C-alpha positions in Angstrom: 40.6 33.2 96.8 41.5 36.8 98.6 42.1 36.4 102.1 41.1 39.6 104.0 42.2 40.9 107.5 39.4 41.2 110.1 39.6 44.8 110.7 38.0 44.6 114.3 40.8 42.2 115.3 43.7 44.0 114.2 42.3 47.2 115.5 42.3 45.6 119.0 45.6 43.9 118.5 47.3 47.3 117.6 45.3 48.8 120.2 46.2 46.0 123.0 50.3 46.4 121.7 49.9 50.4 122.1 48.4 50.1 125.6 51.1 47.5 126.5 54.1 49.6 125.3 52.8 52.8 126.7 51.9 51.4 130.1 55.3 49.6 130.2 57.1 53.3 129.3 54.9 54.9 132.2 56.2 52.4 134.5 59.7 52.7 133.6 59.6 56.5 134.0 57.7 56.2 137.3 60.3 53.3 138.6 63.5 54.8 137.0 63.1 57.9 135.2 67.1 58.5 134.4 67.8 55.4 133.5 64.7 55.3 131.1 65.4 58.6 129.5 69.2 57.4 129.1 67.9 54.3 127.4 65.5 56.5 125.1 68.5 58.6 124.4 70.0 55.8 122.9 67.1 54.7 120.9 66.9 58.1 119.4 70.7 58.0 118.4 71.8 60.4 120.9 69.6 62.9 121.5 69.5 64.2 125.0 66.1 63.8 126.1 66.2 64.9 129.6 66.7 68.3 127.9 63.2 68.3 127.0 61.6 66.1 129.4 59.2 67.7 131.7 57.3 66.2 134.8 53.6 65.3 134.3 50.7 64.2 136.9 49.3 61.0 137.0 46.4 62.2 135.4 48.2 63.3 132.1 50.2 60.0 132.1 46.9 58.1 132.1 45.5 59.9 129.4 48.6 59.6 127.4 48.3 55.7 127.8 44.5 56.1 126.8 45.1 58.5 123.8 47.9 55.9 122.6 45.6 52.8 123.0 42.6 54.5 121.0 45.3 55.8 118.1 46.5 52.6 117.9 43.1 50.9 117.6 42.4 53.4 114.9 45.6 52.8 113.0 45.2 49.2 113.0 41.7 49.4 111.9 42.9 51.9 109.1 45.6 49.8 108.1 43.5 46.5 107.5 41.1 48.7 105.6 43.7 49.6 103.2 45.1 46.1 103.1 41.9 44.6 102.2 41.4 47.2 99.4 44.7 46.7 98.1 44.5 43.1 98.2 
C-alpha cells in the first residue's frame, strides 16, 4: 500500500516554518543587528555579511516575510507532489 503525502498539509507546514524563520530573523535584526549579523557570518563560515547588509524599510521587511512564506508553501507543495509521483 502506497502512502502519499497530503500536498496541502505539507505546503502549509513548510509555509508556516518559512514564516517563523523569516519573522524571527526580522525580529533579531530589528533588536540586535550587529550580533545577528555576526551570528549569520558564523553560519556562512566567516563571510563578513556586514559588508553587504543594507538598511531596509519595515514595508520591505514585511514583504520579505510574506514572500518567504509563499515560496515555502510552493516548495512544500512541489516537494509533496514529486514525492507522491516517485512513491
